[in-house]
C-alpha positions as CSV (number, residue, x, y, z in Angstrom):
1,M,25.9,55.7,-36.3
2,R,27.3,55.1,-32.8
3,L,27.0,51.5,-31.6
4,V,27.4,50.4,-28.0
5,S,27.4,47.1,-26.0
6,F,26.1,47.2,-22.5
7,K,25.1,45.0,-19.6
8,K,21.4,44.1,-19.4
9,G,20.2,42.1,-16.5
10,R,22.4,39.0,-16.3
11,G,23.3,39.3,-19.9
12,S,24.2,42.0,-22.4
13,A,22.6,44.0,-25.3
14,I,23.6,46.3,-28.1
15,G,22.3,49.7,-28.9
16,V,22.7,52.9,-30.8
17,R,23.6,56.1,-29.0
18,T,21.5,59.1,-30.0
19,D,20.9,62.6,-28.6
20,D,17.9,61.2,-26.7
21,G,19.7,58.3,-25.1
22,I,20.7,54.7,-26.1
23,V,18.2,52.9,-28.3
24,D,18.1,49.3,-27.1
25,L,18.0,47.3,-30.3
26,S,16.7,44.2,-28.5
27,V,13.5,46.2,-27.9
28,A,13.5,48.5,-31.0
29,D,13.9,45.6,-33.5
30,E,13.7,42.1,-32.0
31,S,14.7,40.5,-35.3
32,L,18.2,42.0,-35.2
33,P,21.1,40.0,-33.7
34,G,21.6,40.6,-30.0
35,D,25.4,40.9,-30.0
36,M,27.8,43.2,-31.8
37,I,29.6,40.6,-33.9
38,G,26.2,39.3,-35.0
39,L,25.1,42.8,-36.0
40,L,28.3,43.5,-37.9
41,S,28.2,40.2,-39.6
42,G,24.8,41.2,-41.1
43,G,26.7,43.8,-43.1
44,D,25.1,46.9,-44.6
45,R,21.6,45.5,-44.5
46,A,21.6,44.9,-40.7
47,L,23.3,48.2,-40.0
48,A,20.7,50.0,-42.1
49,R,17.9,48.3,-40.1
50,A,19.6,49.3,-36.8
51,A,19.8,52.9,-38.1
52,R,16.1,52.9,-39.0
53,A,15.2,51.6,-35.6
54,A,17.3,54.3,-34.0
55,R,15.7,57.1,-36.1
56,K,12.2,56.1,-35.0
57,P,12.6,54.1,-31.8
58,P,9.4,52.5,-30.5
59,E,8.1,53.4,-27.0
60,G,10.2,51.9,-24.2
61,S,13.3,51.3,-26.3
62,V,15.3,54.4,-25.4
63,I,17.5,54.2,-22.3
64,K,18.0,57.7,-20.8
65,R,19.9,56.6,-17.7
66,R,23.6,55.7,-17.6
67,V,24.4,52.1,-18.7
68,N,27.2,49.8,-17.7
69,H,29.3,49.8,-20.8
70,L,31.0,46.7,-22.1
71,P,33.8,46.9,-24.7
72,P,31.9,47.6,-27.9
73,V,33.0,44.2,-29.2
74,P,33.1,42.2,-25.9
75,N,34.5,39.1,-27.4
76,P,36.8,39.9,-30.3
77,G,38.4,36.9,-31.9
78,K,41.7,38.9,-32.3
79,V,43.1,42.0,-30.6
80,I,45.9,43.0,-33.0
81,C,48.1,45.7,-31.6
82,V,50.6,47.9,-33.4
83,G,53.8,49.2,-31.7
84,L,55.9,52.2,-32.5
85,N,53.4,53.5,-35.1
86,Y,54.1,57.2,-34.4
87,S,57.6,58.4,-35.2
88,D,57.7,60.7,-32.2
89,H,56.8,57.8,-29.9
90,A,59.5,55.7,-31.4
91,A,62.0,58.5,-30.9
92,E,61.1,59.1,-27.2
93,A,61.5,55.3,-26.6
94,G,64.9,55.4,-28.2
95,M,63.9,53.2,-31.1
96,K,64.1,53.6,-34.9
97,P,60.8,54.1,-36.7
98,P,59.9,50.7,-38.2
99,D,59.9,49.9,-41.9
100,Y,57.3,47.2,-41.3
101,P,54.4,47.3,-38.7
102,V,55.4,46.0,-35.2
103,L,52.5,43.6,-34.6
104,F,51.6,41.7,-31.4
105,L,48.4,40.1,-30.0
106,R,46.7,41.0,-26.7
107,T,44.1,39.0,-24.8
108,P,40.4,40.2,-25.0
109,A,40.1,39.8,-21.2
110,S,42.8,42.6,-20.8
111,L,40.3,45.2,-22.0
112,V,37.3,46.6,-20.0
113,G,34.6,49.0,-21.2
114,H,34.1,52.7,-20.8
115,G,33.5,53.8,-17.1
116,Q,34.7,50.4,-15.8
117,P,37.7,50.2,-13.5
118,I,41.1,49.6,-15.1
119,L,43.1,47.4,-12.7
120,R,46.7,48.0,-11.7
121,P,48.0,44.4,-11.2
122,K,49.5,43.2,-7.9
123,A,52.6,42.3,-9.8
124,S,53.7,45.9,-10.8
125,K,53.3,49.6,-10.2
126,H,54.5,50.5,-13.7
127,H,51.0,50.8,-15.3
128,D,51.3,53.2,-18.3
129,Y,48.6,54.9,-20.3
130,E,48.5,54.8,-24.1
131,A,45.9,56.7,-26.3
132,E,45.1,54.7,-29.4
133,L,42.7,54.6,-32.3
134,V,40.9,51.3,-32.8
135,A,39.7,50.0,-36.2
136,V,36.9,47.4,-36.0
137,I,36.7,44.8,-38.7
138,G,33.2,44.3,-40.2
139,K,33.7,42.4,-43.5
140,P,36.0,39.4,-43.2
141,G,38.8,38.8,-45.6
142,R,42.2,37.4,-46.4
143,R,44.9,39.1,-48.5
144,I,42.8,42.2,-48.7
145,A,44.1,44.7,-51.3
146,K,45.1,48.1,-49.8
147,A,42.7,49.9,-52.2
148,R,39.8,47.9,-50.7
149,A,41.0,47.7,-47.1
150,L,38.7,50.4,-45.7
151,D,35.7,48.6,-47.1
152,H,36.4,45.9,-44.4
153,V,36.3,48.4,-41.5
154,A,32.9,48.7,-39.8
155,G,34.0,51.6,-37.7
156,Y,36.4,53.2,-35.2
157,S,36.7,53.4,-31.5
158,I,39.2,54.3,-28.8
159,A,41.6,52.2,-26.6
160,N,43.7,53.0,-23.5
161,E,46.3,50.3,-24.1
162,G,47.3,50.1,-20.5
163,S,50.8,48.7,-20.5
164,I,52.7,47.1,-17.6
165,R,56.1,48.4,-18.6
166,D,58.4,46.4,-16.4
167,Y,56.8,43.2,-17.7
168,Q,56.7,44.4,-21.3
169,L,60.5,45.0,-21.2
170,K,61.4,41.7,-19.6
171,T,61.5,40.1,-23.1
172,S,61.7,41.1,-26.7
173,Q,58.1,40.0,-27.1
174,W,55.7,42.6,-25.7
175,M,52.6,40.5,-25.2
176,I,53.0,39.8,-21.5
177,G,53.1,43.5,-20.6
178,K,49.9,44.1,-22.6
179,S,47.7,41.2,-21.4
180,F,47.2,41.5,-17.6
181,D,43.5,41.1,-16.9
182,A,41.5,44.3,-17.1
183,S,44.7,46.4,-17.5
184,G,43.4,48.5,-20.4
185,S,40.1,49.7,-21.9
186,F,38.2,49.9,-25.2
187,G,35.1,52.1,-26.0
188,P,32.8,53.7,-25.4
189,E,31.3,53.0,-28.8
190,I,32.0,52.1,-32.5
191,V,31.6,55.1,-34.7
192,T,30.7,54.2,-38.3
193,P,33.0,55.8,-41.0
194,D,30.2,58.1,-42.4
195,E,30.4,60.0,-39.0
196,L,34.0,61.0,-39.6
197,P,35.3,63.8,-41.8
198,N,38.1,61.8,-43.5
199,K,38.5,58.2,-44.9
200,G,40.5,56.0,-42.7
201,A,39.9,58.2,-39.6
202,K,42.8,60.4,-40.7
203,G,43.4,63.9,-39.3
204,L,41.7,63.3,-35.9
205,K,43.1,64.9,-32.7
206,I,44.1,62.2,-30.2
207,E,44.8,63.0,-26.5
208,A,45.4,61.2,-23.2
209,R,44.6,63.0,-19.9
210,L,45.4,61.8,-16.4
211,N,43.4,63.5,-13.7
212,G,42.7,66.3,-16.2
213,E,46.3,66.9,-17.2
214,T,47.0,66.4,-20.9
215,L,50.0,64.1,-21.3
216,Q,49.6,63.0,-25.0
217,S,48.4,65.2,-27.9
218,S,48.8,64.4,-31.5
219,T,46.8,63.6,-34.7
220,T,46.0,60.3,-36.3
221,S,47.6,61.6,-39.5
222,S,50.9,61.1,-37.8
223,M,50.7,57.3,-37.9
224,I,53.5,55.7,-39.8
225,F,51.2,53.0,-41.1
226,D,47.6,54.1,-41.7
227,V,44.5,52.0,-41.2
228,A,44.4,50.8,-44.8
229,T,48.0,49.6,-44.7
230,L,47.5,47.8,-41.4
231,V,44.4,46.0,-42.7
232,N,46.3,45.0,-45.8
233,E,49.4,43.8,-44.0
234,C,47.5,41.9,-41.2
235,S,45.3,40.1,-43.8
236,K,48.4,38.7,-45.4
237,I,49.2,36.9,-42.2
238,F,45.8,35.6,-41.2
239,A,42.1,36.0,-42.2
240,L,40.6,39.0,-40.6
241,E,37.2,38.1,-39.1
242,T,34.2,40.2,-38.2
243,G,34.7,41.8,-34.8
244,D,38.5,41.6,-34.8
245,I,40.1,44.9,-33.7
246,I,43.3,46.6,-34.7
247,V,44.7,48.9,-32.0
248,T,46.8,51.2,-34.1
249,G,49.5,52.6,-31.9
250,T,50.1,55.5,-29.6
251,P,51.8,58.9,-30.0
252,A,54.6,60.5,-27.9
253,G,54.0,61.4,-24.2
254,V,53.7,58.0,-22.6
255,G,54.6,57.8,-18.9
256,F,57.6,55.5,-18.7
257,V,60.0,57.8,-20.6
258,R,59.2,60.9,-18.6
259,K,61.6,62.1,-16.0
260,P,60.3,61.3,-13.4
261,P,58.0,58.6,-14.9
262,I,54.3,59.0,-14.6
263,F,52.2,55.9,-14.2
264,M,48.5,55.3,-13.5
265,T,47.8,54.9,-9.8
266,P,44.7,53.6,-8.0
267,G,42.4,56.6,-7.5
268,D,43.4,58.2,-10.8
269,T,41.0,58.8,-13.7
270,C,42.4,58.4,-17.2
271,E,40.6,59.8,-20.3
272,I,41.4,59.2,-23.9
273,E,39.8,61.5,-26.4
274,I,39.7,61.2,-30.2
275,E,38.1,64.0,-32.2
276,G,34.8,62.9,-33.7
277,I,34.8,59.6,-31.8
278,G,34.4,60.6,-28.2
279,V,36.0,60.1,-24.8
280,L,36.9,56.9,-23.2
281,S,37.1,57.4,-19.4
282,N,38.1,54.9,-16.7
283,P,39.0,55.0,-13.0
284,I,42.1,53.2,-11.9
285,E,41.8,50.7,-9.1
286,R,44.1,48.2,-7.4
287,E,43.7,44.5,-8.3
288,K,42.2,42.7,-5.3
């Protein structure tokens, strides 16, 4: 199943993307929660009801036009990011591959949805692209055993972890370079694990394209710390809650290490594609 969040009137709604369009769950089954965290909190029972509604949608519930996407989880409690999680990226950045995950937090307001403008801030022109797999927590937990970690993942999505490199490198803590408002993106949808060929979203091709030029190309099997390990390690630190997201790191090919560097510029379009999950596409605009 492919779950989306989108703007509806002055509010928002959730839906299931099908071949015929997006099934608006607020119309198809009014008894379901109206937000993504609410739906995921309902567990397998709520997701099964959503799937049934999508298979036989009632009249008037299918949206065939383009919607204004929100991040699939518009209000995650935690955005947990992983640095240097591909050895080739660590090498290109001149850093040793870590023995323990490099973790930092990012603000939810720094991420926009599919199709929405990513904003290059007034403070910098060093706005880098980063293709990343996202794991979305469904079942909450603390000190989750690695053997059960994937049971806590509701699905997978895509991020462009737009990074303001000169600010990121001002200090040893990366958070400031990752948290400018609307500087990255997340979406277009959450893909449930049954849609993917391998557990833990392993073996999926991941690419970043800027104006059609492929600048990053790798596979999620190249992650140093896989999804199960990240869930296990994060849950040792704090409780993982429904709707938390783990942005799992980027492969080699980022812009700031290129000679000359390549950064996202207003007027560009950046696409992040992960096999089996989809394409996250965003125009780049200048912050007003």
